[in-house]
Each structure stands twice: as structure tokens, then as C-alpha cells.
PDB file of N, CA, C, O and CB in Angstrom:
ATOM      1  N   UNK A   1     255.505 151.206  29.822  1.00  0.00           N
ATOM      2  CA  UNK A   1     256.711 151.468  29.298  1.00  0.00           C
ATOM      3  C   UNK A   1     256.444 152.103  27.854  1.00  0.00           C
ATOM      4  O   UNK A   1     255.460 151.723  27.219  1.00  0.00           O
ATOM      5  CB  UNK A   1     257.567 150.176  29.294  1.00  0.00           C
ATOM      6  N   UNK A   2     257.250 153.001  27.365  1.00  0.00           N
ATOM      7  CA  UNK A   2     257.016 153.818  26.175  1.00  0.00           C
ATOM      8  C   UNK A   2     258.019 153.070  25.195  1.00  0.00           C
ATOM      9  O   UNK A   2     259.192 153.010  25.565  1.00  0.00           O
ATOM     10  CB  UNK A   2     257.326 155.515  26.406  1.00  0.00           C
ATOM     11  N   UNK A   3     257.710 152.561  24.123  1.00  0.00           N
ATOM     12  CA  UNK A   3     258.452 152.079  23.327  1.00  0.00           C
ATOM     13  C   UNK A   3     258.324 152.600  21.842  1.00  0.00           C
ATOM     14  O   UNK A   3     257.194 152.969  21.522  1.00  0.00           O
ATOM     15  CB  UNK A   3     258.284 150.821  23.488  1.00  0.00           C
ATOM     16  N   UNK A   4     259.365 152.688  20.847  1.00  0.00           N
ATOM     17  CA  UNK A   4     259.089 153.168  19.485  1.00  0.00           C
ATOM     18  C   UNK A   4     259.130 151.979  18.617  1.00  0.00           C
ATOM     19  O   UNK A   4     259.917 151.041  18.748  1.00  0.00           O
ATOM     20  CB  UNK A   4     260.095 154.255  19.002  1.00  0.00           C
ATOM     21  N   UNK A   5     258.262 152.092  17.764  1.00  0.00           N
ATOM     22  CA  UNK A   5     257.792 150.914  16.738  1.00  0.00           C
ATOM     23  C   UNK A   5     258.702 151.253  15.472  1.00  0.00           C
ATOM     24  O   UNK A   5     259.402 152.265  15.463  1.00  0.00           O
ATOM     25  CB  UNK A   5     255.960 150.953  16.306  1.00  0.00           C
ATOM     26  N   UNK A   6     258.656 150.317  14.359  1.00  0.00           N
ATOM     27  CA  UNK A   6     259.433 150.572  13.234  1.00  0.00           C
ATOM     28  C   UNK A   6     259.215 151.915  12.427  1.00  0.00           C
ATOM     29  O   UNK A   6     260.062 152.492  11.745  1.00  0.00           O
ATOM     30  CB  UNK A   6     259.232 149.482  12.391  1.00  0.00           C
ATOM     31  N   UNK A   7     258.017 152.258  12.626  1.00  0.00           N
ATOM     32  CA  UNK A   7     257.570 153.710  11.932  1.00  0.00           C
ATOM     33  C   UNK A   7     258.200 154.827  12.443  1.00  0.00           C
ATOM     34  O   UNK A   7     258.307 155.857  11.778  1.00  0.00           O
ATOM     35  CB  UNK A   7     256.091 154.053  12.085  1.00  0.00           C
ATOM     36  N   UNK A   8     258.628 154.713  13.573  1.00  0.00           N
ATOM     37  CA  UNK A   8     259.319 155.802  14.545  1.00  0.00           C
ATOM     38  C   UNK A   8     258.147 156.454  15.487  1.00  0.00           C
ATOM     39  O   UNK A   8     258.340 157.521  16.068  1.00  0.00           O
ATOM     40  CB  UNK A   8     260.118 157.111  13.583  1.00  0.00           C
ATOM     41  N   UNK A   9     257.105 155.840  15.575  1.00  0.00           N
ATOM     42  CA  UNK A   9     256.145 156.231  16.476  1.00  0.00           C
ATOM     43  C   UNK A   9     256.271 155.579  17.784  1.00  0.00           C
ATOM     44  O   UNK A   9     256.743 154.454  17.946  1.00  0.00           O
ATOM     45  CB  UNK A   9     254.892 156.008  15.944  1.00  0.00           C
ATOM     46  N   UNK A  10     255.815 156.359  18.724  1.00  0.00           N
ATOM     47  CA  UNK A  10     255.811 155.848  20.231  1.00  0.00           C
ATOM     48  C   UNK A  10     254.468 155.089  20.627  1.00  0.00           C
ATOM     49  O   UNK A  10     253.390 155.518  20.216  1.00  0.00           O
ATOM     50  CB  UNK A  10     255.986 157.146  21.272  1.00  0.00           C
ATOM     51  N   UNK A  11     254.549 153.939  21.442  1.00  0.00           N
ATOM     52  CA  UNK A  11     253.251 153.425  21.926  1.00  0.00           C
ATOM     53  C   UNK A  11     253.683 153.104  23.511  1.00  0.00           C
ATOM     54  O   UNK A  11     254.823 153.263  23.946  1.00  0.00           O
ATOM     55  CB  UNK A  11     252.663 151.987  20.972  1.00  0.00           C
ATOM     56  N   UNK A  12     252.801 152.729  24.109  1.00  0.00           N
ATOM     57  CA  UNK A  12     252.814 152.456  25.472  1.00  0.00           C
ATOM     58  C   UNK A  12     252.371 150.831  25.720  1.00  0.00           C
ATOM     59  O   UNK A  12     251.261 150.369  25.456  1.00  0.00           O
ATOM     60  CB  UNK A  12     251.808 153.534  26.196  1.00  0.00           C
ATOM     61  N   UNK A  13     253.405 150.156  26.235  1.00  0.00           N
ATOM     62  CA  UNK A  13     253.193 148.659  26.448  1.00  0.00           C
ATOM     63  C   UNK A  13     253.271 148.346  28.163  1.00  0.00           C
ATOM     64  O   UNK A  13     253.973 148.959  28.968  1.00  0.00           O
ATOM     65  CB  UNK A  13     254.487 147.757  25.535  1.00  0.00           C
ATOM     66  N   UNK A  14     252.541 147.459  28.389  1.00  0.00           N
ATOM     67  CA  UNK A  14     252.953 147.029  29.929  1.00  0.00           C
ATOM     68  C   UNK A  14     254.106 146.232  29.977  1.00  0.00           C
ATOM     69  O   UNK A  14     254.517 145.719  28.937  1.00  0.00           O
ATOM     70  CB  UNK A  14     251.860 146.193  30.680  1.00  0.00           C
ATOM     71  N   UNK A  15     254.766 146.034  31.200  1.00  0.00           N
ATOM     72  CA  UNK A  15     256.104 145.447  31.388  1.00  0.00           C
ATOM     73  C   UNK A  15     255.885 143.930  31.113  1.00  0.00           C
ATOM     74  O   UNK A  15     256.794 143.269  30.611  1.00  0.00           O
ATOM     75  CB  UNK A  15     256.722 145.744  32.901  1.00  0.00           C
ATOM     76  N   UNK A  16     254.612 143.339  31.457  1.00  0.00           N
ATOM     77  CA  UNK A  16     254.614 141.904  31.153  1.00  0.00           C
ATOM     78  C   UNK A  16     254.402 141.481  29.756  1.00  0.00           C
ATOM     79  O   UNK A  16     254.674 140.356  29.336  1.00  0.00           O
ATOM     80  CB  UNK A  16     253.637 141.278  31.915  1.00  0.00           C
ATOM     81  N   UNK A  17     253.852 142.537  28.993  1.00  0.00           N
ATOM     82  CA  UNK A  17     253.840 142.311  27.442  1.00  0.00           C
ATOM     83  C   UNK A  17     255.252 142.332  26.830  1.00  0.00           C
ATOM     84  O   UNK A  17     255.595 141.608  25.895  1.00  0.00           O
ATOM     85  CB  UNK A  17     252.970 143.452  26.707  1.00  0.00           C
ATOM     86  N   UNK A  18     256.016 143.208  27.432  1.00  0.00           N
ATOM     87  CA  UNK A  18     257.663 143.406  27.064  1.00  0.00           C
ATOM     88  C   UNK A  18     258.289 141.985  27.338  1.00  0.00           C
ATOM     89  O   UNK A  18     258.965 141.418  26.479  1.00  0.00           O
ATOM     90  CB  UNK A  18     258.534 144.684  28.143  1.00  0.00           C
ATOM     91  N   UNK A  19     258.057 141.493  28.451  1.00  0.00           N
ATOM     92  CA  UNK A  19     258.762 140.181  28.754  1.00  0.00           C
ATOM     93  C   UNK A  19     258.189 139.285  27.985  1.00  0.00           C
ATOM     94  O   UNK A  19     258.953 138.522  27.394  1.00  0.00           O
ATOM     95  CB  UNK A  19     258.725 139.706  30.147  1.00  0.00           C
ATOM     96  N   UNK A  20     256.939 139.150  27.809  1.00  0.00           N
ATOM     97  CA  UNK A  20     256.333 137.959  26.967  1.00  0.00           C
ATOM     98  C   UNK A  20     257.059 137.944  25.546  1.00  0.00           C
ATOM     99  O   UNK A  20     257.476 136.907  25.030  1.00  0.00           O
ATOM    100  CB  UNK A  20     254.617 138.149  26.747  1.00  0.00           C
ATOM    101  N   UNK A  21     257.167 139.265  24.948  1.00  0.00           N
ATOM    102  CA  UNK A  21     257.775 139.418  23.734  1.00  0.00           C
ATOM    103  C   UNK A  21     259.141 138.965  23.634  1.00  0.00           C
ATOM    104  O   UNK A  21     259.530 138.418  22.602  1.00  0.00           O
ATOM    105  CB  UNK A  21     257.712 140.679  23.381  1.00  0.00           C
ATOM    106  N   UNK A  22     259.996 139.171  24.750  1.00  0.00           N
ATOM    107  CA  UNK A  22     261.452 138.855  24.931  1.00  0.00           C
ATOM    108  C   UNK A  22     261.362 137.396  24.869  1.00  0.00           C
ATOM    109  O   UNK A  22     262.122 136.845  24.074  1.00  0.00           O
ATOM    110  CB  UNK A  22     262.162 139.421  26.322  1.00  0.00           C
ATOM    111  N   UNK A  23     260.454 136.564  25.665  1.00  0.00           N
ATOM    112  CA  UNK A  23     260.260 135.231  25.729  1.00  0.00           C
ATOM    113  C   UNK A  23     259.871 134.436  24.324  1.00  0.00           C
ATOM    114  O   UNK A  23     260.342 133.368  23.935  1.00  0.00           O
ATOM    115  CB  UNK A  23     259.239 135.077  26.737  1.00  0.00           C
ATOM    116  N   UNK A  24     259.059 135.113  23.796  1.00  0.00           N
ATOM    117  CA  UNK A  24     258.330 134.298  22.704  1.00  0.00           C
ATOM    118  C   UNK A  24     259.016 134.643  21.338  1.00  0.00           C
ATOM    119  O   UNK A  24     259.197 133.699  20.568  1.00  0.00           O
ATOM    120  CB  UNK A  24     256.678 134.667  22.642  1.00  0.00           C
ATOM    121  N   UNK A  25     259.465 136.045  20.911  1.00  0.00           N
ATOM    122  CA  UNK A  25     259.876 136.576  19.590  1.00  0.00           C
ATOM    123  C   UNK A  25     261.350 135.917  19.357  1.00  0.00           C
ATOM    124  O   UNK A  25     262.128 135.671  20.278  1.00  0.00           O
ATOM    125  CB  UNK A  25     259.891 138.313  19.580  1.00  0.00           C
ATOM    126  N   UNK A  26     261.610 135.671  17.972  1.00  0.00           N
ATOM    127  CA  UNK A  26     262.759 135.431  17.545  1.00  0.00           C
ATOM    128  C   UNK A  26     263.681 136.855  17.402  1.00  0.00           C
ATOM    129  O   UNK A  26     264.854 136.862  17.775  1.00  0.00           O
ATOM    130  CB  UNK A  26     262.540 134.658  16.298  1.00  0.00           C
ATOM    131  N   UNK A  27     263.136 137.857  16.920  1.00  0.00           N
ATOM    132  CA  UNK A  27     263.700 139.028  16.640  1.00  0.00           C
ATOM    133  C   UNK A  27     262.935 140.181  17.321  1.00  0.00           C
ATOM    134  O   UNK A  27     261.862 140.577  16.867  1.00  0.00           O
ATOM    135  CB  UNK A  27     263.780 139.169  15.212  1.00  0.00           C
ATOM    136  N   UNK A  28     263.516 140.718  18.432  1.00  0.00           N
ATOM    137  CA  UNK A  28     262.927 141.814  19.120  1.00  0.00           C
ATOM    138  C   UNK A  28     263.719 143.142  19.035  1.00  0.00           C
ATOM    139  O   UNK A  28     264.842 143.111  19.538  1.00  0.00           O
ATOM    140  CB  UNK A  28     262.751 141.430  20.518  1.00  0.00           C
ATOM    141  N   UNK A  29     263.352 144.177  18.537  1.00  0.00           N
ATOM    142  CA  UNK A  29     264.058 145.552  18.402  1.00  0.00           C
ATOM    143  C   UNK A  29     265.197 145.139  17.522  1.00  0.00           C
ATOM    144  O   UNK A  29     266.270 145.486  18.016  1.00  0.00           O
ATOM    145  CB  UNK A  29     264.581 146.285  19.883  1.00  0.00           C
ATOM    146  N   UNK A  30     265.306 144.556  16.461  1.00  0.00           N
ATOM    147  CA  UNK A  30     266.542 144.330  15.612  1.00  0.00           C
ATOM    148  C   UNK A  30     267.524 143.441  16.491  1.00  0.00           C
ATOM    149  O   UNK A  30     268.747 143.491  16.361  1.00  0.00           O
ATOM    150  CB  UNK A  30     267.267 145.800  15.166  1.00  0.00           C
ATOM    151  N   UNK A  31     266.970 142.756  17.252  1.00  0.00           N
ATOM    152  CA  UNK A  31     268.317 141.985  18.241  1.00  0.00           C
ATOM    153  C   UNK A  31     267.718 140.566  18.065  1.00  0.00           C
ATOM    154  O   UNK A  31     266.556 140.317  18.388  1.00  0.00           O
ATOM    155  CB  UNK A  31     268.510 142.523  20.281  1.00  0.00           C
ATOM    156  N   UNK A  32     268.537 139.674  17.555  1.00  0.00           N
ATOM    157  CA  UNK A  32     268.123 138.068  17.481  1.00  0.00           C
ATOM    158  C   UNK A  32     268.338 137.698  18.920  1.00  0.00           C
ATOM    159  O   UNK A  32     269.332 137.980  19.589  1.00  0.00           O
ATOM    160  CB  UNK A  32     269.134 137.018  16.371  1.00  0.00           C
ATOM    161  N   UNK A  33     267.223 136.994  19.330  1.00  0.00           N
ATOM    162  CA  UNK A  33     267.373 136.679  20.603  1.00  0.00           C
ATOM    163  C   UNK A  33     267.548 134.928  20.526  1.00  0.00           C
ATOM    164  O   UNK A  33     267.168 134.219  19.595  1.00  0.00           O
ATOM    165  CB  UNK A  33     266.050 137.309  21.489  1.00  0.00           C
ATOM    166  N   UNK A  34     268.202 134.503  21.722  1.00  0.00           N
ATOM    167  CA  UNK A  34     268.405 133.179  21.867  1.00  0.00           C
ATOM    168  C   UNK A  34     267.317 132.193  22.025  1.00  0.00           C
ATOM    169  O   UNK A  34     266.368 132.504  22.745  1.00  0.00           O
ATOM    170  CB  UNK A  34     269.147 133.070  22.819  1.00  0.00           C
ATOM    171  N   UNK A  35     267.337 131.112  21.476  1.00  0.00           N
ATOM    172  CA  UNK A  35     266.341 130.055  21.538  1.00  0.00           C
ATOM    173  C   UNK A  35     266.123 129.473  22.876  1.00  0.00           C
ATOM    174  O   UNK A  35     267.036 128.769  23.306  1.00  0.00           O
ATOM    175  CB  UNK A  35     266.696 129.000  20.645  1.00  0.00           C
ATOM    176  N   UNK A  36     265.086 129.639  23.605  1.00  0.00           N
ATOM    177  CA  UNK A  36     264.894 128.915  25.112  1.00  0.00           C
ATOM    178  C   UNK A  36     263.950 127.764  24.873  1.00  0.00           C
ATOM    179  O   UNK A  36     262.871 127.832  24.284  1.00  0.00           O
ATOM    180  CB  UNK A  36     264.183 129.982  26.368  1.00  0.00           C
ATOM    181  N   UNK A  37     264.553 126.603  25.459  1.00  0.00           N
ATOM    182  CA  UNK A  37     263.782 125.342  25.233  1.00  0.00           C
ATOM    183  C   UNK A  37     262.716 125.322  26.216  1.00  0.00           C
ATOM    184  O   UNK A  37     262.646 126.029  27.221  1.00  0.00           O
ATOM    185  CB  UNK A  37     264.645 124.054  25.348  1.00  0.00           C
ATOM    186  N   UNK A  38     261.941 124.492  25.848  1.00  0.00           N
ATOM    187  CA  UNK A  38     260.575 124.461  26.815  1.00  0.00           C
ATOM    188  C   UNK A  38     260.913 123.643  28.075  1.00  0.00           C
ATOM    189  O   UNK A  38     261.893 122.898  28.040  1.00  0.00           O
ATOM    190  CB  UNK A  38     259.178 123.692  26.024  1.00  0.00           C
ATOM    191  N   UNK A  39     260.069 123.747  29.320  1.00  0.00           N
ATOM    192  CA  UNK A  39     260.301 123.041  30.286  1.00  0.00           C
ATOM    193  C   UNK A  39     260.229 121.684  30.124  1.00  0.00           C
ATOM    194  O   UNK A  39     261.045 121.007  30.750  1.00  0.00           O
ATOM    195  CB  UNK A  39     259.640 123.392  31.135  1.00  0.00           C
ATOM    196  N   UNK A  40     259.348 121.085  29.348  1.00  0.00           N
ATOM    197  CA  UNK A  40     259.042 119.757  29.004  1.00  0.00           C
ATOM    198  C   UNK A  40     260.431 119.113  28.357  1.00  0.00           C
ATOM    199  O   UNK A  40     260.836 117.986  28.642  1.00  0.00           O
ATOM    200  CB  UNK A  40     257.745 119.745  27.968  1.00  0.00           C
ATOM    201  N   UNK A  41     261.041 119.958  27.504  1.00  0.00           N
ATOM    202  CA  UNK A  41     262.334 119.311  26.852  1.00  0.00           C
ATOM    203  C   UNK A  41     263.428 119.084  28.032  1.00  0.00           C
ATOM    204  O   UNK A  41     264.107 118.077  28.230  1.00  0.00           O
ATOM    205  CB  UNK A  41     263.007 120.372  25.601  1.00  0.00           C
ATOM    206  N   UNK A  42     263.405 120.498  28.875  1.00  0.00           N
ATOM    207  CA  UNK A  42     264.406 120.149  29.842  1.00  0.00           C
ATOM    208  C   UNK A  42     264.364 119.134  30.720  1.00  0.00           C
ATOM    209  O   UNK A  42     265.344 118.587  31.226  1.00  0.00           O
ATOM    210  CB  UNK A  42     264.604 121.037  30.518  1.00  0.00           C
ATOM    211  N   UNK A  43     263.108 118.852  30.923  1.00  0.00           N
ATOM    212  CA  UNK A  43     262.527 117.845  32.106  1.00  0.00           C
ATOM    213  C   UNK A  43     263.089 116.324  31.311  1.00  0.00           C
ATOM    214  O   UNK A  43     263.752 115.468  31.898  1.00  0.00           O
ATOM    215  CB  UNK A  43     260.377 117.977  32.362  1.00  0.00           C
ATOM    216  N   UNK A  44     262.675 116.248  29.949  1.00  0.00           N
ATOM    217  CA  UNK A  44     262.816 114.906  29.237  1.00  0.00           C
ATOM    218  C   UNK A  44     264.358 114.535  29.197  1.00  0.00           C
ATOM    219  O   UNK A  44     264.724 113.360  29.242  1.00  0.00           O
ATOM    220  CB  UNK A  44     262.186 114.981  27.678  1.00  0.00           C
ATOM    221  N   UNK A  45     265.344 115.721  29.101  1.00  0.00           N
ATOM    222  CA  UNK A  45     266.751 115.634  29.110  1.00  0.00           C
ATOM    223  C   UNK A  45     267.358 115.333  30.512  1.00  0.00           C
ATOM    224  O   UNK A  45     268.548 115.064  30.679  1.00  0.00           O
ATOM    225  CB  UNK A  45     267.293 116.894  28.572  1.00  0.00           C
ATOM    226  N   UNK A  46     266.435 115.403  31.499  1.00  0.00           N
ATOM    227  CA  UNK A  46     267.087 115.330  32.762  1.00  0.00           C
ATOM    228  C   UNK A  46     267.732 116.624  33.211  1.00  0.00           C
ATOM    229  O   UNK A  46     268.664 116.539  34.011  1.00  0.00           O
ATOM    230  CB  UNK A  46     268.080 114.285  32.718  1.00  0.00           C
ATOM    231  N   UNK A  47     267.404 117.612  32.856  1.00  0.00           N
ATOM    232  CA  UNK A  47     268.442 118.845  33.202  1.00  0.00           C
ATOM    233  C   UNK A  47     267.748 119.489  34.364  1.00  0.00           C
ATOM    234  O   UNK A  47     268.383 120.175  35.166  1.00  0.00           O
ATOM    235  CB  UNK A  47     268.702 120.040  31.882  1.00  0.00           C
ATOM    236  N   UNK A  48     266.418 119.279  34.477  1.00  0.00           N
ATOM    237  CA  UNK A  48     265.640 119.753  35.590  1.00  0.00           C
ATOM    238  C   UNK A  48     264.656 118.872  36.091  1.00  0.00           C
ATOM    239  O   UNK A  48     264.221 118.005  35.334  1.00  0.00           O
ATOM    240  CB  UNK A  48     265.021 120.909  35.280  1.00  0.00           C
ATOM    241  N   UNK A  49     264.192 118.969  37.373  1.00  0.00           N
ATOM    242  CA  UNK A  49     263.376 117.936  37.916  1.00  0.00           C
ATOM    243  C   UNK A  49     261.977 118.271  37.576  1.00  0.00           C
ATOM    244  O   UNK A  49     261.739 119.477  37.506  1.00  0.00           O
ATOM    245  CB  UNK A  49     263.570 117.771  39.409  1.00  0.00           C
ATOM    246  N   UNK A  50     260.866 117.337  37.318  1.00  0.00           N
ATOM    247  CA  UNK A  50     259.555 117.681  37.102  1.00  0.00           C
ATOM    248  C   UNK A  50     259.141 118.493  38.074  1.00  0.00           C
ATOM    249  O   UNK A  50     259.562 118.365  39.224  1.00  0.00           O
ATOM    250  CB  UNK A  50     258.736 116.643  36.991  1.00  0.00           C
ATOM    251  N   UNK A  51     258.184 119.515  37.689  1.00  0.00           N
ATOM    252  CA  UNK A  51     257.441 120.341  38.492  1.00  0.00           C
ATOM    253  C   UNK A  51     256.209 119.721  39.185  1.00  0.00           C
ATOM    254  O   UNK A  51     255.273 119.183  38.594  1.00  0.00           O
ATOM    255  CB  UNK A  51     257.061 121.423  37.711  1.00  0.00           C
ATOM    256  N   UNK A  52     256.331 119.861  40.453  1.00  0.00           N
ATOM    257  CA  UNK A  52     255.183 119.235  41.492  1.00  0.00           C
ATOM    258  C   UNK A  52     254.415 120.297  41.919  1.00  0.00           C
ATOM    259  O   UNK A  52     254.854 121.265  42.538  1.00  0.00           O
ATOM    260  CB  UNK A  52     255.744 118.485  42.841  1.00  0.00           C
ATOM    261  N   UNK A  53     253.158 120.102  41.558  1.00  0.00           N
ATOM    262  CA  UNK A  53     252.407 121.340  41.985  1.00  0.00           C
ATOM    263  C   UNK A  53     251.789 120.947  43.608  1.00  0.00           C
ATOM    264  O   UNK A  53     251.436 119.858  44.059  1.00  0.00           O
ATOM    265  CB  UNK A  53     251.046 121.699  40.733  1.00  0.00           C
ATOM    266  N   UNK A  54     251.823 122.269  44.227  1.00  0.00           N
ATOM    267  CA  UNK A  54     251.497 122.082  45.557  1.00  0.00           C
ATOM    268  C   UNK A  54     250.013 121.599  45.883  1.00  0.00           C
ATOM    269  O   UNK A  54     249.643 121.072  46.932  1.00  0.00           O
ATOM    270  CB  UNK A  54     251.775 123.324  46.206  1.00  0.00           C
ATOM    271  N   UNK A  55     249.247 121.890  44.764  1.00  0.00           N
ATOM    272  CA  UNK A  55     247.695 121.076  44.757  1.00  0.00           C
ATOM    273  C   UNK A  55     247.726 119.848  44.438  1.00  0.00           C
ATOM    274  O   UNK A  55     246.733 119.173  44.708  1.00  0.00           O
ATOM    275  CB  UNK A  55     246.650 121.565  43.800  1.00  0.00           C
ATOM    276  N   UNK A  56     248.553 119.397  43.960  1.00  0.00           N
ATOM    277  CA  UNK A  56     248.688 117.750  43.426  1.00  0.00           C
ATOM    278  C   UNK A  56     248.089 116.855  44.355  1.00  0.00           C
ATOM    279  O   UNK A  56     247.325 115.983  43.942  1.00  0.00           O
ATOM    280  CB  UNK A  56     250.257 117.185  43.266  1.00  0.00           C
ATOM    281  N   UNK A  57     248.382 116.987  45.704  1.00  0.00           N
ATOM    282  CA  UNK A  57     247.824 116.004  46.509  1.00  0.00           C
ATOM    283  C   UNK A  57     246.314 116.332  46.977  1.00  0.00           C
ATOM    284  O   UNK A  57     245.665 115.468  47.567  1.00  0.00           O
ATOM    285  CB  UNK A  57     248.746 115.825  47.685  1.00  0.00           C
ATOM    286  N   UNK A  58     245.782 117.585  46.701  1.00  0.00           N
ATOM    287  CA  UNK A  58     244.543 117.713  46.931  1.00  0.00           C
ATOM    288  C   UNK A  58     243.703 117.390  45.887  1.00  0.00           C
ATOM    289  O   UNK A  58     242.556 116.983  46.077  1.00  0.00           O
ATOM    290  CB  UNK A  58     244.327 118.825  47.330  1.00  0.00           C
ATOM    291  N   UNK A  59     244.304 117.578  44.553  1.00  0.00           N
ATOM    292  CA  UNK A  59     243.634 117.063  43.184  1.00  0.00           C
ATOM    293  C   UNK A  59     243.480 115.516  43.279  1.00  0.00           C
ATOM    294  O   UNK A  59     242.479 114.929  42.869  1.00  0.00           O
ATOM    295  CB  UNK A  59     244.599 117.446  41.798  1.00  0.00           C
ATOM    296  N   UNK A  60     244.419 114.979  43.782  1.00  0.00           N
ATOM    297  CA  UNK A  60     244.376 113.339  43.784  1.00  0.00           C
ATOM    298  C   UNK A  60     243.179 112.895  44.772  1.00  0.00           C
ATOM    299  O   UNK A  60     242.309 112.081  44.465  1.00  0.00           O
ATOM    300  CB  UNK A  60     245.941 112.625  44.383  1.00  0.00           C
ATOM    301  N   UNK A  61     243.273 113.513  45.911  1.00  0.00           N
ATOM    302  CA  UNK A  61     242.286 113.257  46.940  1.00  0.00           C
ATOM    303  C   UNK A  61     240.786 113.505  46.350  1.00  0.00           C
ATOM    304  O   UNK A  61     239.908 112.647  46.446  1.00  0.00           O
ATOM    305  CB  UNK A  61     242.597 114.217  48.210  1.00  0.00           C
ATOM    306  N   UNK A  62     240.633 114.484  45.869  1.00  0.00           N
ATOM    307  CA  UNK A  62     239.212 114.991  44.972  1.00  0.00           C
ATOM    308  C   UNK A  62     239.165 113.855  44.058  1.00  0.00           C
ATOM    309  O   UNK A  62     238.243 113.066  44.264  1.00  0.00           O
ATOM    310  CB  UNK A  62     239.296 116.626  44.001  1.00  0.00           C
ATOM    311  N   UNK A  63     239.838 113.639  43.240  1.00  0.00           N
ATOM    312  CA  UNK A  63     239.480 112.527  42.199  1.00  0.00           C
ATOM    313  C   UNK A  63     239.450 111.358  42.929  1.00  0.00           C
ATOM    314  O   UNK A  63     238.545 110.683  42.439  1.00  0.00           O
ATOM    315  CB  UNK A  63     240.474 112.357  40.988  1.00  0.00           C
ATOM    316  N   UNK A  64     239.965 110.759  43.847  1.00  0.00           N
ATOM    317  CA  UNK A  64     239.753 109.449  44.450  1.00  0.00           C
ATOM    318  C   UNK A  64     238.323 109.598  44.916  1.00  0.00           C
ATOM    319  O   UNK A  64     237.524 108.735  44.553  1.00  0.00           O
ATOM    320  CB  UNK A  64     240.814 109.070  45.651  1.00  0.00           C
ATOM    321  N   UNK A  65     237.872 110.684  45.747  1.00  0.00           N
ATOM    322  CA  UNK A  65     236.626 110.582  46.167  1.00  0.00           C
ATOM    323  C   UNK A  65     235.333 110.736  45.175  1.00  0.00           C
ATOM    324  O   UNK A  65     234.188 110.591  45.602  1.00  0.00           O
ATOM    325  CB  UNK A  65     236.597 111.477  47.130  1.00  0.00           C
ATOM    326  N   UNK A  66     235.569 110.984  44.080  1.00  0.00           N
ATOM    327  CA  UNK A  66     234.692 110.839  42.882  1.00  0.00           C
ATOM    328  C   UNK A  66     234.492 109.526  42.453  1.00  0.00           C
ATOM    329  O   UNK A  66     233.388 109.035  42.214  1.00  0.00           O
ATOM    330  CB  UNK A  66     235.183 111.545  41.780  1.00  0.00           C
ATOM    331  N   UNK A  67     235.791 108.847  42.339  1.00  0.00           N
ATOM    332  CA  UNK A  67     235.776 107.396  41.543  1.00  0.00           C
ATOM    333  C   UNK A  67     235.691 106.461  42.690  1.00  0.00           C
ATOM    334  O   UNK A  67     235.656 105.246  42.495  1.00  0.00           O
ATOM    335  CB  UNK A  67     237.218 107.029  40.533  1.00  0.00           C
TER     336      UNK A  67
END
């Protein structure tokens, strides 16, 4: 993706860099972005259910075999 920086020059960035900047920066291209709460905050407030990894059972089996 081709973007213009503050000096007026163009640079090339990848789409994942663009999305990362949108998710992490407070100000992006002179636009104030809304604050996004973290997943842990949403889980602790009961707004979403905790994430359960598909690999959790495998991990627990491996740990139980070690100890």
C-alpha cells in the first residue's frame, strides 16, 4: 500500500502494518481513533467469554505426563 507521510513523501507499507497502526495508535493520519479495550478487560467485565485454545487439552495432557 502506498501512503503519504507528514513530509509529503510516499512510502510503501504492507497491509498488516497499516492494520496494526490502526489498532495501536491514538492518532493516525490526523484522525483521532477510538480507544479499544483489551480482551482481558472485556473478559473481566463479563462482556465476552474467555478464549479457550483448541490446543488446551493437548497441553494439559502433556503437562500431566511430565509431572
